[in-house]
C-alpha positions as CSV (number, residue, x, y, z in Angstrom):
1,M,75.1,82.5,104.6
2,V,77.6,83.0,107.3
3,K,80.9,81.4,107.3
4,E,82.4,80.7,110.8
5,L,86.3,81.0,111.4
6,R,87.7,79.9,114.4
7,L,90.9,81.8,115.7
8,A,93.9,80.4,118.1
9,L,95.3,83.9,119.2
10,I,98.8,83.7,120.1
11,G,100.0,86.5,122.0
12,F,97.7,88.8,124.3
13,G,99.7,91.9,124.8
14,T,98.8,95.2,123.2
15,V,98.3,93.7,119.6
16,G,96.8,90.7,120.7
17,Q,94.0,93.0,122.7
18,G,93.5,95.1,119.9
19,L,92.5,92.5,118.0
20,A,90.1,90.9,120.6
21,E,88.6,94.4,120.9
22,L,88.3,95.0,117.1
23,L,86.6,91.4,116.7
24,M,83.9,92.0,120.0
25,E,83.1,95.6,118.6
26,K,82.6,94.5,114.9
27,R,81.2,91.4,115.6
28,D,77.7,92.1,114.3
29,W,78.8,94.1,111.5
30,L,81.2,91.4,110.0
31,R,78.4,89.1,110.3
32,A,76.3,91.7,108.0
33,A,78.4,92.9,105.8
34,Y,81.0,90.2,105.2
35,G,78.9,87.0,106.1
36,L,81.9,86.2,109.0
37,D,81.4,84.8,112.0
38,A,85.1,85.0,113.5
39,R,85.0,83.2,116.6
40,L,88.1,83.1,119.1
41,V,88.6,79.7,120.3
42,A,91.6,79.8,121.9
43,V,94.4,82.1,123.4
44,A,97.9,81.5,124.7
45,T,100.4,83.6,126.3
46,A,104.0,82.2,127.6
47,R,102.3,83.4,131.3
48,S,99.4,81.2,131.1
49,G,99.7,78.4,128.7
50,F,97.1,77.7,125.9
51,L,93.4,77.7,126.8
52,A,91.1,76.7,124.4
53,R,87.0,76.4,124.7
54,A,85.3,74.7,121.4
55,E,82.3,77.2,122.1
56,G,84.3,80.3,122.1
57,L,86.1,82.8,124.3
58,D,84.5,85.9,125.7
59,E,86.7,88.8,124.7
60,A,85.4,91.2,127.0
61,E,86.3,88.7,130.1
62,L,89.8,88.1,128.7
63,L,90.3,92.1,128.2
64,R,88.9,92.4,131.8
65,I,91.7,89.9,133.2
66,A,94.5,91.1,131.4
67,A,93.5,95.0,132.6
68,S,93.6,93.5,136.0
69,G,97.0,92.1,135.7
70,Q,96.1,88.4,136.4
71,P,96.9,85.6,134.1
72,L,94.5,84.7,131.6
73,T,94.1,81.4,133.7
74,A,91.5,83.3,135.7
75,Y,89.3,83.0,133.0
76,A,86.5,80.4,134.9
77,A,83.9,79.4,132.1
78,A,82.7,76.0,131.8
79,G,84.4,74.0,129.0
80,V,87.8,75.7,128.9
81,K,91.0,73.5,128.8
82,R,94.6,74.4,129.4
83,W,97.7,73.1,128.1
84,P,101.4,74.1,129.2
85,T,102.5,75.1,125.8
86,V,101.4,76.3,122.0
87,R,102.5,73.4,120.5
88,E,100.3,71.0,122.8
89,G,97.4,73.3,122.5
90,L,97.5,73.3,118.8
91,V,98.0,69.6,118.3
92,A,95.2,68.7,120.6
93,T,92.8,71.5,119.2
94,G,93.3,72.8,116.0
95,A,91.9,75.8,114.5
96,D,90.9,77.5,111.0
97,V,93.2,80.7,111.5
98,L,96.5,81.1,113.8
99,V,96.8,84.9,114.9
100,E,100.5,85.2,115.6
101,V,101.4,88.2,117.7
102,T,103.9,87.4,120.2
103,G,107.1,89.8,120.8
104,T,109.3,90.5,117.8
105,N,112.4,88.6,117.9
106,L,114.9,89.7,115.1
107,R,117.7,87.4,116.0
108,D,116.1,84.0,115.5
109,G,112.6,84.7,115.3
110,E,111.2,82.7,118.1
111,P,109.0,81.7,119.6
112,G,106.6,83.2,116.7
113,L,108.8,81.4,114.1
114,S,108.1,77.6,115.7
115,H,104.1,78.7,116.0
116,I,103.8,79.7,112.5
117,R,106.2,76.5,111.1
118,Q,103.7,74.2,113.1
119,A,100.4,75.9,112.3
120,L,101.2,75.6,108.7
121,E,102.2,72.1,108.9
122,Q,99.0,71.2,110.5
123,G,97.1,73.1,107.6
124,I,96.3,76.1,109.4
125,H,95.9,79.6,107.9
126,V,98.5,82.0,109.4
127,I,98.1,85.6,109.9
128,T,100.9,87.6,111.7
129,A,102.0,90.9,113.0
130,N,105.4,89.2,114.0
131,K,108.4,90.9,112.0
132,G,111.1,88.3,113.0
133,P,109.7,84.9,111.7
134,V,108.8,86.6,108.1
135,A,112.0,88.9,108.1
136,L,114.0,86.0,108.8
137,A,112.2,83.1,106.8
138,A,109.5,84.5,104.6
139,H,110.5,82.6,101.8
140,E,110.2,79.1,103.6
141,L,107.6,80.0,105.5
142,L,105.3,81.1,102.1
143,A,106.6,77.8,100.3
144,L,105.3,75.9,103.3
145,A,101.9,77.5,103.2
146,A,101.5,76.7,99.4
147,R,102.3,73.1,99.9
148,K,99.8,72.9,102.4
149,G,96.9,74.9,100.4
150,V,96.5,77.8,103.1
151,Q,97.5,81.2,103.2
152,L,100.4,83.1,105.3
153,R,99.3,86.9,105.6
154,M,101.3,89.5,107.4
155,E,100.1,92.8,106.3
156,A,100.8,94.4,109.7
157,T,104.2,93.5,109.8
158,V,105.4,96.5,107.4
159,M,103.0,99.6,108.3
160,A,100.5,98.2,111.1
161,G,97.0,98.6,109.4
162,T,98.1,100.8,106.6
163,P,97.3,98.6,103.5
164,V,100.8,98.9,101.9
165,L,101.6,95.0,101.3
166,S,97.9,94.4,99.8
167,T,98.5,97.5,97.7
168,L,101.9,96.1,96.3
169,L,100.6,92.5,96.0
170,E,96.9,93.2,95.1
171,G,96.4,96.6,94.0
172,L,99.3,96.9,91.8
173,A,99.1,93.5,90.4
174,G,100.4,93.4,86.6
175,A,102.8,96.1,87.3
176,R,106.4,95.5,87.3
177,I,107.9,97.2,90.5
178,R,111.3,98.6,90.0
179,A,112.1,100.2,93.2
180,L,110.5,100.7,96.5
181,S,111.4,103.9,99.3
182,G,110.0,104.0,102.6
183,I,110.0,105.9,106.1
184,L,109.0,102.4,108.1
185,N,109.6,103.4,111.3
186,G,108.1,106.1,113.4
187,T,110.3,106.4,116.3
188,T,113.1,107.6,114.1
189,N,110.8,109.8,112.1
190,Y,109.3,111.5,115.1
191,I,113.1,112.1,116.4
192,L,114.2,113.2,112.9
193,T,111.2,115.8,112.8
194,A,112.0,117.2,116.1
195,M,115.6,117.7,114.9
196,S,114.2,119.3,111.9
197,Q,112.6,121.8,114.5
198,G,115.9,122.7,116.1
199,R,116.3,120.0,119.0
200,D,119.4,117.8,119.3
201,Y,119.6,113.9,118.8
202,S,119.6,113.6,122.7
203,E,116.8,115.8,123.5
204,A,114.4,114.3,120.6
205,L,115.3,110.7,121.7
206,L,114.3,111.5,125.3
207,E,111.1,113.4,124.3
208,A,110.3,110.2,121.8
209,Q,110.6,108.0,124.9
210,R,108.5,110.1,127.1
211,L,105.6,109.7,124.7
212,G,105.9,106.2,124.5
213,Y,107.5,106.6,120.8
214,A,110.7,105.0,121.8
215,E,111.8,102.1,124.0
216,A,114.0,102.6,126.9
217,D,116.4,100.6,124.9
218,P,115.9,102.5,121.5
219,S,118.6,100.3,119.6
220,A,116.3,98.7,117.3
221,D,114.6,101.5,116.0
222,V,117.5,104.0,115.9
223,E,120.3,101.7,114.7
224,G,117.8,100.7,111.8
225,Y,117.2,97.1,112.7
226,D,113.4,97.6,112.8
227,A,113.4,99.3,109.2
228,L,116.0,96.7,108.2
229,A,113.5,93.8,109.1
230,K,110.7,95.2,106.9
231,T,113.1,95.6,104.0
232,L,113.7,92.0,104.1
233,I,110.0,91.6,104.2
234,L,109.6,93.3,101.0
235,A,112.2,92.2,99.3
236,A,110.6,88.4,100.0
237,L,107.2,89.7,99.1
238,V,107.7,91.9,96.1
239,F,110.9,90.7,94.4
240,G,110.9,87.2,95.9
241,L,114.3,87.7,97.4
242,P,115.3,85.8,100.3
243,L,117.6,88.6,101.4
244,R,119.8,88.2,104.6
245,A,120.3,91.0,107.3
246,E,124.0,91.5,106.4
247,Q,123.1,91.9,102.7
248,V,121.3,95.3,103.5
249,Q,123.7,98.3,103.8
250,R,122.5,99.4,107.1
251,R,123.0,102.9,109.2
252,G,120.8,104.1,111.9
253,I,120.3,108.1,113.0
254,A,122.2,108.2,116.2
255,G,125.1,109.8,114.1
256,V,123.0,112.4,112.7
257,T,123.7,115.7,114.0
258,Q,121.9,119.1,114.4
259,E,124.6,120.8,111.8
260,E,123.7,118.1,109.3
261,V,119.9,118.7,109.7
262,R,120.6,122.6,108.9
263,A,122.9,122.0,106.3
264,A,120.2,119.8,104.4
265,Q,117.7,122.6,105.3
266,A,119.6,125.2,103.5
267,Q,119.7,123.0,100.6
268,R,115.8,122.7,101.0
269,R,116.3,119.0,101.8
270,R,114.8,116.9,104.8
271,I,116.8,114.0,106.5
272,K,114.8,110.6,106.8
273,L,115.8,107.5,107.5
274,V,114.9,105.8,104.3
275,A,114.4,101.7,103.8
276,S,115.1,101.2,99.8
277,L,115.0,98.4,97.3
278,R,116.0,99.1,93.9
279,L,116.5,96.5,91.0
280,R,119.7,96.9,89.4
281,E,119.8,97.8,85.7
282,G,119.0,95.2,83.1
283,V,117.9,92.7,85.9
284,E,114.5,91.3,85.6
285,V,113.2,89.4,89.1
286,S,110.6,87.0,89.4
287,A,108.8,86.4,92.4
288,T,108.4,82.6,91.4
289,S,112.1,82.5,90.4
290,P,114.1,83.6,93.7
291,S,117.5,84.3,93.5
292,G,119.6,86.7,95.9
293,Q,122.1,84.4,97.1
294,G,125.9,85.1,96.6
295,P,127.7,88.1,95.9
296,A,125.7,89.5,93.0
297,L,122.5,90.8,94.0
298,P,119.7,91.6,91.6
299,V,118.7,94.2,93.9
300,E,120.5,97.3,96.1
301,A,119.0,97.1,99.4
302,R,119.7,100.2,102.0
303,V,118.6,101.5,105.4
304,E,120.2,105.1,106.0
305,P,119.7,108.8,106.4
306,V,119.0,110.3,103.4
307,A,118.7,114.2,102.7
308,L,115.5,114.2,100.3
309,P,114.4,117.0,98.4
310,L,111.7,118.7,99.6
311,E,109.5,117.8,96.6
312,H,110.1,114.0,97.3
313,P,106.9,112.4,98.4
314,L,108.4,111.7,101.6
315,A,110.0,114.5,102.5
316,R,107.2,116.0,104.5
317,V,106.0,113.0,106.1
318,D,106.4,113.6,109.6
319,G,105.9,112.4,113.2
320,V,105.5,108.8,113.8
321,M,103.9,108.3,110.3
322,N,105.1,105.8,107.8
323,A,105.2,106.0,104.0
324,L,106.3,103.8,101.1
325,T,106.6,104.7,97.4
326,V,106.6,102.7,94.8
327,E,108.2,103.3,91.4
328,C,106.6,100.8,88.6
329,D,106.4,100.8,85.0
330,T,102.4,101.4,84.8
331,L,101.8,104.0,87.2
332,D,105.1,105.6,87.6
333,S,105.2,106.5,91.2
334,V,102.7,105.9,93.9
335,T,103.1,106.6,97.5
336,V,101.0,105.3,100.6
337,I,100.8,107.3,103.8
338,G,99.7,106.1,107.1
339,P,100.0,105.2,110.5
340,G,102.9,102.3,110.9
341,A,102.3,101.4,114.6
342,G,99.6,101.4,117.3
343,R,97.4,99.0,118.8
344,R,94.0,99.4,117.1
345,Q,96.1,100.4,113.7
346,T,98.1,97.2,113.9
347,A,94.7,95.2,114.7
348,Q,93.2,96.7,111.7
349,G,96.1,94.9,109.4
350,L,95.1,91.7,111.2
351,L,91.4,92.2,110.8
352,A,92.3,92.7,106.9
353,D,93.8,89.8,106.5
354,L,91.3,87.7,108.2
355,L,88.7,89.0,106.1
356,A,91.1,88.1,102.9
357,I,91.2,84.5,104.0
358,A,87.5,84.2,104.9
359,R,86.9,85.6,101.1
360,T,88.7,82.4,99.7
361,R,87.0,79.7,101.9
362,T,83.7,78.2,100.5
């Protein structure tokens, strides 16, 4: 028996197009292996508004239009309807799953936060790769999803398609996690790797920008804000803690010097930007009994350059790769290593979440 899931895709940039490519490429295999007919029935962008077609949209045609630089309103199939905003389009058409992949905004989470809230209120499952809404409001959004009897899944927000959130929540079910430490930003890891090979910070940053690993304004990466957002997501999902940004000790890599790198190497250490969450001694935290308000936090949360000994599992994770080490009571230490960004890689995280939702539907 084949299950149909109707998808509304909000955002059609790099990640949205990556998902459209995977859906098109894997359509027959998804039907055969998973009994899933994932039908894209709506797509929305700020430029083109919300387009929907009950019979489904042709991903190849959407990708062709996007590649040509035209607005998606150039899609001319019969039966396509358009609304100027996502809010109006979702109210009018609905969907089984909203895939929210608009750009990350770490200031207030918008417009993604409003998109996700509305979909959950309408009883629509949500999958997102957008760090802003879940970093700032994961607790609220997860509670809303639970009240509405739908799922909010966010595998792609932390390490793209590398299965780290599902490992923590499902693969390590039953384990008591004591601490997490990770390399969660590929740009800074690339820069620090280049510095370990003798280049200074400014030279390594320019190289990262030339290769497309760093933005023209790299501050979100090099000042640690991207890694901080992922730390907030992990705190909410693993420890049930609605931490705020100011409760995380943050220091980026802009101040790391070649002299510090060489000094670390002389001591058989490597400098890495490490995001960490560690339970304080004698404190138990339940994901169903969240705390985290007030001055006495049950976890220590940090994002900072750390000189790791070479035997540490994160010390030799180089280039743009990401990794997360988990300390727990049953397996002691587990490290997951994989790509933390990329068009196809992030789309894989979204696809995995879609299949997880499909498995729960009757």
